[in-house]
C-alpha positions as CSV (number, residue, x, y, z in Angstrom):
1,X,6.7,30.7,-92.9
2,X,6.6,27.7,-95.4
3,X,9.9,27.3,-95.6
4,X,10.3,27.3,-91.7
5,X,7.3,24.6,-91.3
6,X,9.3,22.6,-94.1
7,X,12.6,23.1,-92.2
8,X,11.0,21.7,-88.8
9,X,9.2,18.7,-90.6
10,X,12.7,17.8,-92.0
11,X,14.8,18.3,-88.6
12,X,11.8,16.0,-86.9
13,X,12.9,13.6,-89.4
14,X,16.5,13.8,-88.8
15,X,15.9,13.4,-85.3
16,X,13.7,10.3,-85.9
17,X,16.3,9.1,-88.1
18,X,19.1,9.4,-85.2
19,X,16.9,7.9,-82.6
20,X,16.4,4.9,-84.8
21,X,20.4,4.6,-85.2
22,X,20.3,5.1,-88.9
23,X,24.0,6.2,-90.2
24,X,24.7,9.7,-89.0
25,X,26.5,10.8,-92.0
26,X,24.0,10.0,-94.3
27,X,21.4,11.4,-92.2
28,X,23.5,14.7,-91.7
29,X,24.3,15.2,-95.6
30,X,20.6,14.7,-96.3
31,X,19.2,17.3,-93.9
32,X,22.5,19.5,-94.0
33,X,20.8,22.7,-95.1
34,X,18.3,22.5,-92.4
35,X,20.5,21.9,-89.6
36,X,22.7,24.7,-90.6
37,X,19.8,27.1,-90.2
38,X,18.0,25.5,-86.9
39,X,16.9,28.0,-84.3
40,X,16.3,27.5,-80.6
41,X,12.3,27.8,-80.9
42,X,12.8,24.9,-83.7
43,X,14.7,22.7,-81.4
44,X,11.7,22.9,-79.1
45,X,9.7,22.1,-81.8
46,X,11.8,18.9,-82.8
47,X,12.1,17.4,-79.4
48,X,8.4,18.1,-78.2
49,X,7.1,16.2,-81.5
50,X,9.4,13.0,-80.4
51,X,7.6,13.5,-76.7
52,X,4.2,13.9,-78.2
53,X,4.9,10.5,-80.3
54,X,5.1,8.7,-76.8
55,X,9.1,8.9,-76.6
56,X,9.9,9.0,-72.8
57,X,12.1,12.0,-71.5
58,X,14.5,9.4,-70.3
59,X,14.4,7.7,-73.8
60,X,15.4,11.1,-75.4
61,X,18.3,11.6,-73.3
62,X,20.0,8.7,-74.9
63,X,20.5,10.6,-78.1
64,X,19.6,14.4,-77.1
65,X,23.5,15.6,-76.9
66,X,24.1,14.0,-80.1
67,X,21.5,15.9,-81.8
68,X,22.4,18.9,-79.8
69,X,26.0,18.7,-80.8
70,X,24.8,18.7,-84.7
71,X,22.7,21.8,-84.0
72,X,25.6,23.2,-82.3
73,X,27.3,25.5,-85.2
74,X,23.8,27.1,-85.9
75,X,22.7,27.6,-82.2
76,X,26.0,29.2,-81.0
77,X,25.7,32.0,-84.1
78,X,22.0,32.5,-83.4
79,X,21.3,36.2,-82.4
80,X,19.4,36.9,-79.5
81,X,18.9,39.7,-77.2
82,X,21.0,39.2,-74.0
83,X,19.4,39.9,-70.8
84,X,20.5,42.3,-68.3
85,X,22.8,41.0,-65.3
86,X,20.0,41.8,-62.3
87,X,17.2,39.9,-64.6
88,X,15.5,36.5,-64.0
89,X,17.8,35.0,-66.7
90,X,20.8,37.3,-66.2
91,X,21.2,36.1,-62.5
92,X,20.8,32.2,-63.9
93,X,23.4,32.8,-66.1
94,X,25.7,34.7,-63.5
95,X,24.8,31.3,-61.6
96,X,26.2,29.4,-64.3
97,X,29.6,31.2,-64.1
98,X,29.9,30.8,-60.5
99,X,29.2,26.7,-61.5
100,X,32.0,27.1,-64.0
101,X,34.3,28.3,-61.4
102,X,33.5,25.8,-58.8
103,X,33.9,22.8,-61.8
104,X,37.2,24.3,-62.7
105,X,38.2,24.0,-58.9
106,X,37.1,20.5,-58.6
107,X,39.4,19.6,-61.6
108,X,42.3,21.5,-60.3
109,X,42.1,19.2,-57.0
110,X,42.0,16.2,-59.6
111,X,45.9,16.9,-60.0
112,X,46.6,16.1,-56.8
113,X,48.7,12.8,-57.0
114,X,47.9,11.5,-53.0
115,X,44.6,10.0,-53.9
116,X,43.4,10.2,-50.2
117,X,44.3,13.6,-49.7
118,X,42.4,14.3,-53.0
119,X,39.5,12.5,-51.8
120,X,39.3,14.7,-48.6
121,X,39.6,17.9,-50.5
122,X,37.2,17.1,-53.0
123,X,34.4,16.1,-50.4
124,X,33.6,20.0,-49.5
125,X,33.9,20.9,-53.1
126,X,31.6,18.6,-54.2
127,X,29.0,19.2,-51.4
128,X,28.9,22.8,-52.5
129,X,27.9,22.0,-55.9
130,X,24.9,19.8,-54.5
131,X,23.5,23.9,-53.6
132,X,23.1,24.2,-57.6
133,X,19.9,22.6,-56.9
134,X,18.4,25.7,-56.3
135,X,19.1,26.9,-59.8
136,X,17.1,23.9,-61.2
137,X,14.4,24.6,-59.1
138,X,13.7,28.0,-59.9
139,X,13.6,26.6,-63.7
140,X,11.3,23.7,-62.7
141,X,8.7,25.9,-60.6
142,X,9.2,29.4,-62.0
143,X,10.2,29.5,-65.8
144,X,8.9,26.4,-66.9
145,X,5.1,27.1,-65.8
146,X,5.6,30.3,-67.7
147,X,6.7,28.8,-70.8
148,X,4.2,26.1,-70.8
149,X,1.2,28.5,-70.7
150,X,2.7,30.4,-73.6
151,X,3.1,27.2,-76.2
152,X,2.3,23.7,-76.2
153,X,5.8,23.1,-77.5
154,X,6.8,24.1,-73.9
155,X,5.5,21.1,-72.5
156,X,8.5,19.2,-73.9
157,X,10.5,21.0,-70.8
158,X,10.1,17.5,-69.2
159,X,13.1,16.5,-71.0
160,X,15.1,19.2,-69.5
161,X,13.6,18.3,-66.0
162,X,14.7,14.7,-66.6
163,X,18.2,16.0,-67.1
164,X,17.8,18.1,-63.9
165,X,16.9,14.6,-62.0
166,X,19.9,12.8,-63.9
167,X,22.4,15.4,-62.8
168,X,21.2,15.4,-59.2
169,X,21.5,11.7,-59.1
170,X,25.1,11.8,-60.3
171,X,26.0,14.5,-57.9
172,X,24.7,12.1,-55.2
173,X,27.0,9.0,-57.0
174,X,29.8,11.1,-56.5
175,X,29.5,12.1,-53.0
176,X,28.7,8.6,-52.1
177,X,31.9,7.8,-53.8
178,X,33.6,10.2,-52.0
179,X,32.2,9.4,-48.3
180,X,33.0,5.6,-49.1
181,X,36.7,4.8,-48.3
182,X,36.5,1.4,-50.4
183,X,35.5,3.7,-53.7
184,X,38.8,3.4,-55.9
185,X,40.2,6.4,-57.9
186,X,39.0,4.5,-61.4
187,X,35.5,4.8,-60.1
188,X,35.7,8.1,-58.8
189,X,37.3,9.5,-62.3
190,X,34.4,7.8,-64.3
191,X,31.5,9.4,-61.7
192,X,32.9,12.8,-61.8
193,X,33.4,12.7,-65.5
194,X,29.9,11.6,-66.0
195,X,29.0,14.8,-63.6
196,X,31.0,17.3,-65.6
197,X,29.7,16.1,-68.7
198,X,26.0,16.5,-67.4
199,X,26.6,19.9,-65.8
200,X,28.5,21.6,-68.4
201,X,25.8,20.1,-70.9
202,X,22.9,21.8,-68.9
203,X,24.8,25.0,-69.2
204,X,24.9,24.5,-73.0
205,X,21.3,23.9,-73.4
206,X,20.3,26.5,-71.3
207,X,22.1,29.3,-73.0
208,X,21.9,28.2,-76.3
209,X,18.3,26.8,-76.8
210,X,16.2,27.6,-73.5
211,X,17.1,31.3,-72.6
212,X,17.2,32.5,-76.3
213,X,14.0,30.7,-76.9
214,X,12.3,32.3,-73.8
215,X,13.4,35.8,-74.5
216,X,11.6,35.6,-77.6
217,X,8.1,35.2,-76.0
218,X,8.2,36.3,-72.6
219,X,7.0,39.9,-72.0
220,X,8.4,42.5,-69.4
221,X,6.2,42.2,-66.8
222,X,6.3,38.4,-66.6
223,X,10.0,38.6,-66.3
224,X,9.7,41.1,-63.6
225,X,7.0,38.7,-62.0
226,X,9.5,35.7,-62.2
227,X,12.3,38.0,-60.6
228,X,9.9,38.5,-57.7
229,X,9.3,34.8,-57.2
230,X,12.8,33.8,-57.4
231,X,13.5,35.9,-54.4
232,X,11.9,32.9,-52.3
233,X,14.8,30.8,-53.6
234,X,18.7,30.5,-53.1
235,X,21.2,32.0,-55.5
236,X,23.9,29.6,-55.4
237,X,27.4,31.3,-56.0
238,X,26.4,34.5,-56.5
239,X,25.0,37.2,-54.3
240,X,21.3,37.1,-53.4
241,X,19.7,40.2,-55.5
242,X,17.6,42.9,-53.8
243,X,13.8,43.4,-53.6
244,X,12.5,45.5,-56.0
245,X,10.0,48.5,-56.0
246,X,7.0,46.6,-57.6
247,X,7.2,44.0,-54.7
248,X,6.7,46.6,-52.2
249,X,3.7,48.1,-54.4
250,X,2.1,44.3,-54.6
251,X,2.4,43.9,-51.0
252,X,0.6,47.1,-50.4
253,X,-1.9,46.0,-52.7
254,X,-2.4,42.9,-51.1
255,X,-2.9,45.0,-47.7
256,X,-5.8,46.6,-49.3
257,X,-7.3,43.7,-50.6
258,X,-7.5,42.0,-47.1
259,X,-8.7,45.5,-46.0
260,X,-11.5,45.1,-48.5
261,X,-12.6,41.8,-47.6
262,X,-12.1,42.4,-44.0
263,X,-14.7,45.1,-44.0
264,X,-17.0,42.8,-46.1
265,X,-17.2,39.2,-47.0
266,X,-17.0,36.7,-44.3
267,X,-16.5,32.8,-44.3
268,X,-19.5,31.7,-42.3
269,X,-20.3,28.0,-41.3
270,X,-22.0,26.3,-38.4
271,X,-18.5,26.1,-36.7
272,X,-17.7,29.6,-36.7
273,X,-17.0,32.8,-39.0
274,X,-13.8,33.8,-40.4
275,X,-12.6,36.8,-42.3
276,X,-10.1,36.5,-45.2
277,X,-7.2,37.6,-43.4
278,X,-7.6,35.2,-40.5
279,X,-8.2,32.3,-43.3
280,X,-4.6,33.3,-44.6
281,X,-3.0,33.3,-40.8
282,X,-4.5,29.9,-40.1
283,X,-3.4,28.4,-43.2
284,X,0.3,29.6,-42.9
285,X,0.5,29.3,-39.3
286,X,0.0,25.3,-39.5
287,X,3.4,23.8,-39.6
288,X,2.8,21.8,-42.8
289,X,2.9,22.9,-46.7
290,X,-0.6,22.4,-48.2
291,X,-1.2,22.5,-51.8
292,X,-4.9,22.1,-53.3
293,X,-5.5,20.7,-56.7
294,X,-8.7,20.6,-58.1
295,X,-10.8,18.1,-59.9
296,X,-9.5,18.9,-63.5
297,X,-5.8,18.3,-62.0
298,X,-5.0,22.0,-61.8
299,X,-2.8,23.6,-58.7
300,X,-5.3,26.2,-57.4
301,X,-3.7,27.1,-54.2
302,X,-0.9,26.8,-51.9
303,X,0.1,27.6,-48.5
304,X,3.2,29.9,-47.3
305,X,4.1,28.5,-43.8
306,X,7.4,30.3,-42.1
307,X,9.5,27.1,-43.0
308,X,8.5,25.6,-46.5
309,X,9.6,22.1,-46.9
310,X,9.4,22.0,-50.7
311,X,9.7,25.4,-52.9
312,X,6.5,26.2,-54.6
313,X,6.1,29.5,-56.6
314,X,2.9,31.5,-57.9
315,X,3.6,30.5,-61.7
316,X,2.4,26.9,-61.1
317,X,-1.2,28.1,-60.1
318,X,-3.2,26.8,-62.9
319,X,-0.6,24.3,-63.9
320,X,-1.4,20.7,-64.5
321,X,-0.3,18.8,-61.6
322,X,1.8,16.3,-63.6
323,X,4.0,19.1,-64.8
324,X,4.8,19.8,-60.9
325,X,6.7,16.5,-60.3
326,X,9.9,15.0,-61.9
327,X,9.1,12.7,-65.2
328,X,10.0,9.6,-63.6
329,X,7.1,10.1,-60.9
330,X,4.3,11.4,-63.1
331,X,2.8,8.0,-63.7
332,X,2.6,7.3,-60.0
333,X,0.8,10.9,-59.6
334,X,-1.6,9.9,-62.1
335,X,-2.5,6.5,-60.6
336,X,-3.2,8.3,-57.3
337,X,-5.6,10.7,-58.8
338,X,-7.1,7.8,-60.8
339,X,-7.5,5.6,-57.6
340,X,-9.3,9.0,-55.7
341,X,-11.5,9.6,-58.8
342,X,-12.6,5.9,-58.8
343,X,-13.4,6.1,-55.0
344,X,-11.1,3.3,-54.5
345,X,-8.9,5.3,-52.2
346,X,-9.0,8.3,-50.1
347,X,-5.5,8.8,-49.0
348,X,-1.9,8.1,-49.7
349,X,0.9,8.3,-47.7
350,X,4.8,8.6,-48.1
351,X,8.0,9.3,-46.0
352,X,11.4,10.3,-47.2
353,X,14.7,11.6,-46.1
354,X,15.6,15.0,-46.9
355,X,19.3,15.6,-45.5
356,X,18.9,15.3,-41.8
357,X,15.0,15.4,-41.8
358,X,12.5,13.0,-42.0
359,X,9.3,14.0,-44.3
360,X,5.9,12.7,-44.4
361,X,4.0,13.3,-47.2
362,X,0.2,12.8,-47.5
363,X,-2.5,13.0,-50.3
364,X,-6.1,13.3,-49.3
365,X,-9.1,12.7,-51.9
366,X,-11.4,15.9,-51.5
367,X,-15.2,15.0,-52.0
368,X,-18.2,17.3,-51.6
369,X,-21.4,16.4,-49.6
370,X,-22.7,14.3,-52.6
371,X,-19.5,12.3,-52.3
372,X,-18.3,13.6,-55.7
373,X,-14.5,14.0,-56.3
374,X,-13.6,17.7,-56.1
375,X,-9.8,17.3,-56.0
376,X,-6.8,16.5,-54.1
377,X,-4.9,18.0,-51.0
378,X,-1.2,17.4,-50.8
379,X,0.4,17.9,-47.2
380,X,3.9,17.7,-46.4
381,X,5.4,17.9,-42.8
382,X,8.8,17.8,-41.0
383,X,8.1,15.0,-38.6
384,X,11.9,14.5,-37.2
385,X,11.1,15.9,-34.0
386,X,7.8,14.1,-33.7
387,X,9.5,10.9,-34.1
388,X,11.7,11.5,-31.4
389,X,9.3,12.2,-28.6
390,X,9.0,10.1,-25.6
391,X,7.0,10.1,-22.4
392,X,4.6,13.2,-22.2
393,X,5.0,16.8,-21.8
394,X,1.9,18.5,-20.4
395,X,0.5,22.0,-20.8
396,X,1.7,22.8,-17.0
397,X,5.3,21.9,-18.1
398,X,5.5,24.8,-20.4
399,X,8.6,27.1,-19.7
400,X,8.5,30.7,-20.0
401,X,11.3,32.3,-21.9
């Protein structure tokens, strides 16, 4: 154990040396024995240490691949229990195989000599690659929260989230280039090269580091829970798996729980009385996504409307809200909450375009009867149709089907 701890210290010093642009050959020779024995768990220790020292995820990305490439020989030979095909990680690995096939198809298209023909053929293929966002979201909203609750070092997964964001940005750049007739072949090849490097690099980081490390600390029942939560997402490039027996049992248990509340506890105020089932029905019938974060910045509850705008998984319950956002926007989240806590603001409003939809995102400070800050409510709503309304449509104009 002491030897392992010493190796981690040495590996951190090696990474710090790379970050400081010290001579790469000398660093390698100095720490060679430690580098050749590095494990996936230790890789997390190394980068989390840099993250703890205040190095931003975006700053770590500058030299991340250089270090991973040096660790490659040890990581590729590391022995770990491979997951079953239809397990949570097994399905993520199947998606990776599907991604590789589609990247290979894009490469084949690049052999086309006629640039205009090549550009037209690439558009649908690159657009299809954008569906891989669901793979990244399952990691961000399910796997990452589970791991963060297990060990502190997995808070360094913010670095991988930053890679997701960079990859999504690269995909967008490639699409913009393809759809812009003034984009020349040289620029397109550069953008595609960056994209290939990022997407293949993520696969390598998942299957050499993330998945082996996760397999060693996550328990069987937790993998089942992750699998069940993943069924609310899309499965890019593979067939969506079926529900498992445990899911049906859980639904039955929920029915029993609601029945117990219906027969007993009520929510009573001066404006009326509701039972547990009615509260859930009201929340989920509202055409908005709602997420409640308490005064300690922990996610405590979210609704499940019929058409969710942003994905939410039960794994985020109890998670710090800052970890539920991309690393680049975390500082804004802190600024909003700090303003709410200080009483300087009571709400914040933003709107974004999501494909062909206009999404309104609002944050509301929650205060008790004494005016004390008790949390924040995030409300997201698709306002596309609302923005297009003109004139008026009265109740008497309702048309029966």
